[in-house]
C-alpha positions as CSV (number, residue, x, y, z in Angstrom):
1,M,176.4,76.2,131.8
2,S,173.0,77.2,130.3
3,L,172.1,77.2,126.7
4,T,168.6,78.6,127.5
5,D,167.4,82.0,128.4
6,P,169.0,82.9,131.8
7,G,165.6,83.8,133.3
8,T,164.3,80.3,132.8
9,R,164.4,78.0,135.9
10,A,165.7,74.6,135.0
11,P,166.8,71.4,136.7
12,E,170.5,70.8,137.4
13,R,170.3,67.4,135.8
14,A,168.1,65.7,133.3
15,D,165.4,63.4,134.7
16,A,164.1,60.5,132.7
17,D,160.7,61.1,134.2
18,D,160.7,64.8,133.3
19,L,160.3,65.0,129.5
20,N,161.0,68.7,129.3
21,S,164.4,68.3,131.1
22,L,165.5,65.9,128.4
23,Y,165.3,68.7,125.8
24,R,166.9,71.4,127.8
25,H,170.2,71.8,126.0
26,L,169.0,70.6,122.5
27,R,168.8,72.9,119.5
28,V,165.9,72.9,117.2
29,C,168.2,71.6,114.4
30,D,169.3,68.7,116.5
31,V,165.7,67.6,117.1
32,A,164.8,68.2,113.4
33,D,167.7,65.9,112.4
34,A,166.6,63.3,114.9
35,L,163.1,63.4,113.6
36,D,164.4,62.9,110.0
37,G,166.3,59.9,111.3
38,I,163.2,58.1,112.4
39,G,161.2,59.0,109.3
40,Y,159.4,62.2,110.2
41,F,160.8,64.2,107.3
42,N,159.4,67.8,107.5
43,L,156.2,66.7,109.1
44,T,156.6,68.7,112.3
45,L,158.5,71.8,111.1
46,V,156.3,74.8,111.9
47,D,156.1,77.3,109.0
48,R,159.3,79.3,108.9
49,E,157.3,82.5,108.9
50,V,156.2,81.7,112.5
51,R,159.2,83.3,114.2
52,P,160.4,84.3,117.7
53,L,160.0,88.0,118.2
54,W,163.4,88.5,119.6
55,S,166.8,86.9,119.0
56,G,168.1,84.4,121.5
57,M,164.7,83.1,122.5
58,R,164.9,79.5,123.4
59,F,162.4,77.1,125.1
60,W,161.1,73.5,125.2
61,G,157.9,72.4,126.8
62,Q,154.8,70.2,126.4
63,A,152.0,71.8,124.4
64,A,148.8,73.3,125.8
65,T,146.6,74.1,122.9
66,L,144.0,76.7,121.9
67,R,142.0,76.9,118.7
68,A,140.6,80.2,117.5
69,V,138.3,81.1,114.7
70,P,137.3,84.5,113.1
71,S,134.3,86.0,115.0
72,N,131.0,86.2,113.2
73,K,129.7,88.7,115.7
74,P,130.6,92.4,115.5
75,M,131.7,94.5,118.4
76,W,129.1,97.2,119.2
77,R,129.7,100.9,119.7
78,L,130.7,101.6,123.3
79,D,129.3,104.4,125.4
80,S,132.2,106.0,127.3
81,T,135.9,106.2,127.5
82,Q,135.9,103.9,130.5
83,D,133.9,101.3,128.4
84,I,136.5,101.6,125.7
85,V,139.3,101.0,128.2
86,E,137.4,97.9,129.4
87,A,136.4,96.7,125.9
88,H,137.8,93.2,126.5
89,R,136.0,92.7,129.8
90,I,132.7,93.8,128.2
91,W,133.2,91.6,125.2
92,F,134.1,88.5,127.2
93,E,131.2,88.9,129.6
94,K,128.8,88.6,126.6
95,H,130.9,86.1,124.6
96,P,133.0,83.9,127.0
97,A,136.0,82.2,125.4
98,A,137.3,78.7,125.9
99,R,140.2,78.8,128.4
100,L,143.1,76.6,129.3
101,P,142.9,74.7,132.6
102,D,144.1,76.4,135.7
103,D,146.1,73.4,136.8
104,L,148.6,73.1,133.9
105,P,152.0,72.0,135.1
106,P,154.8,74.6,135.0
107,G,156.9,74.4,131.9
108,H,154.2,74.1,129.3
109,V,154.1,75.9,125.9
110,V,150.9,77.6,124.9
111,V,150.2,76.9,121.2
112,M,147.4,78.6,119.4
113,E,145.8,78.0,116.0
114,S,144.6,81.4,114.8
115,G,142.0,80.1,112.3
116,G,143.3,82.4,109.5
117,G,141.4,85.4,111.0
118,P,141.9,89.1,110.3
119,E,144.6,91.2,111.8
120,V,144.1,91.0,115.6
121,G,146.7,91.2,118.3
122,F,145.4,88.3,120.3
123,W,148.7,88.1,122.2
124,G,150.2,91.2,123.6
125,S,152.5,92.5,126.3
126,E,150.0,92.0,129.2
127,N,148.3,88.6,128.5
128,S,151.6,87.0,127.5
129,L,153.1,88.0,130.8
130,A,150.0,86.5,132.5
131,A,150.6,83.2,130.7
132,V,154.2,83.1,131.8
133,G,153.0,83.8,135.3
134,R,150.8,80.7,135.1
135,G,153.8,78.6,134.2
136,A,154.2,78.9,130.4
137,V,157.8,78.9,129.1
138,G,156.7,79.9,125.6
139,I,153.8,81.0,123.5
140,V,153.4,80.1,119.8
141,T,150.8,81.4,117.5
142,D,150.4,81.3,113.7
143,G,148.5,84.6,114.0
144,Y,149.4,88.0,115.4
145,C,151.1,89.5,118.4
146,R,150.8,93.2,119.3
147,D,152.7,95.5,121.7
148,T,155.7,93.9,120.3
149,A,158.3,96.5,121.5
150,E,157.2,95.7,125.0
151,V,157.2,92.0,124.4
152,V,160.8,92.2,123.3
153,Q,161.8,94.5,126.1
154,Q,160.2,92.2,128.6
155,R,161.8,89.2,127.0
156,T,158.5,87.5,127.0
157,P,158.8,84.3,124.9
158,V,156.3,84.9,122.1
159,V,156.5,83.4,118.7
160,S,154.1,84.7,116.0
161,R,153.6,84.9,112.3
162,Y,152.7,88.6,112.2
163,R,152.9,91.7,114.2
164,G,149.4,93.3,114.7
165,R,147.7,96.4,116.0
166,T,144.1,95.7,116.8
167,I,142.3,94.1,119.8
168,I,140.2,90.9,120.1
169,P,136.5,92.0,120.3
170,G,134.6,91.4,117.1
171,R,137.6,89.8,115.4
172,I,138.5,86.4,116.9
173,E,137.2,83.8,119.3
174,V,138.8,81.0,121.1
175,V,136.4,78.1,120.7
176,E,138.4,75.1,122.0
177,A,141.2,74.4,124.6
178,Q,143.3,71.3,124.9
179,G,142.2,69.8,121.6
180,T,144.2,68.8,118.5
181,I,145.1,71.9,116.4
182,A,147.0,72.9,113.3
183,C,149.6,75.6,113.9
184,G,151.9,76.8,111.1
185,G,150.9,73.8,109.0
186,V,151.7,71.2,111.8
187,Q,149.4,69.1,113.9
188,V,149.9,69.9,117.6
189,R,148.2,67.9,120.5
190,P,148.3,68.5,124.2
191,G,151.5,66.9,125.5
192,D,153.5,67.1,122.3
193,V,156.9,68.7,122.8
194,V,157.4,72.1,121.3
195,G,160.7,73.8,120.9
196,C,161.9,77.2,119.7
197,D,165.2,78.9,119.0
198,D,166.5,81.4,116.4
199,D,166.1,78.7,113.7
200,G,162.4,78.4,114.2
201,V,159.9,76.1,115.8
202,V,159.6,72.3,115.8
203,V,157.0,69.9,117.3
204,V,157.8,66.5,118.5
205,P,154.9,64.0,118.7
206,A,154.5,62.7,122.3
207,E,154.8,59.1,121.3
208,V,158.4,59.5,119.9
209,A,159.5,62.3,122.2
210,H,161.8,60.2,124.5
211,E,163.4,58.5,121.5
212,V,164.0,61.7,119.7
213,A,165.6,63.3,122.7
214,V,168.2,60.5,122.8
215,H,169.1,60.8,119.2
216,A,169.1,64.6,119.3
217,R,171.5,64.6,122.3
218,A,174.0,62.4,120.3
219,I,173.7,64.8,117.4
220,L,174.3,67.8,119.6
221,L,177.4,66.3,121.3
222,A,178.9,65.2,117.9
223,D,178.5,68.8,116.6
224,M,179.9,70.3,119.8
225,N,183.0,68.1,119.6
226,A,183.5,68.9,116.0
227,R,183.2,72.7,116.6
228,R,185.4,72.4,119.6
229,R,188.2,71.1,117.4
230,H,187.7,74.0,115.1
231,Y,187.9,76.4,118.0
232,A,191.2,74.9,119.1
233,A,192.7,75.0,115.6
234,Q,191.7,78.6,115.1
235,G,192.7,79.8,118.6
236,K,189.1,80.7,119.6
237,A,188.3,81.0,123.3
238,M,186.0,78.2,124.4
239,D,182.4,79.1,125.2
240,S,179.3,77.4,126.5
241,T,178.3,76.2,123.1
242,V,181.3,73.8,123.1
243,D,181.2,72.9,126.8
244,V,180.9,69.2,126.1
245,E,181.6,68.2,129.7
246,A,178.7,70.3,131.1
247,V,176.3,68.7,128.7
248,L,177.6,65.2,129.5
249,A,177.3,65.9,133.2
250,Y,173.7,67.2,132.8
251,Y,172.6,64.1,131.0
252,E,174.6,61.6,133.1
253,G,172.5,58.6,134.1
254,V,169.6,59.1,131.6
């Protein structure tokens, strides 16, 4: 059984030492309920306008953070078609951006604060694929993503507030990596757990992440059992969303 995107590699069983694995089958709503239960009312719900670009997207992972601000430097006129094609390279050679470390563990979620800048497709079909190639299971920005038809076709896990059209040079700069940021009205720090599904995005502070996973698992199982009884009463065929035994087996021992 898998309640996540079928393209996502995942462990066969939860591991108490692997925080991401403890969230694998949980829904955003289960985690939001668990956060409520320990007093974190609405504190870590990312703005509802920050949405997955395609239905069925689902991921959990520890945050790797980027902070961007509007650029106060204009892009200059380029001299040739080839220069225009290579505009990003030319811009970054003159104005290098802060970058995430190369040794991030697989399973992280890139979370970017956009700084309220102008329309700019910071994330697009190519660089989001590159982030996934470096081990990201999701990308969350309170700014823009462009090339969105390709992002959807690729099933690249990008969550954004807006769809955009323009490129980076002269519009936005990444000024910090792996610091504390604000994304969609929520504080996010490296190592916090970030989750997404069709209901939206939630952030779990690292210091309560293990506790929240325990409570959220119980909430999920209670809901699955209740829905399973409705399935039986209404003659509905059982499906993975009510496969209680599979979830119990996955979490056995943790």
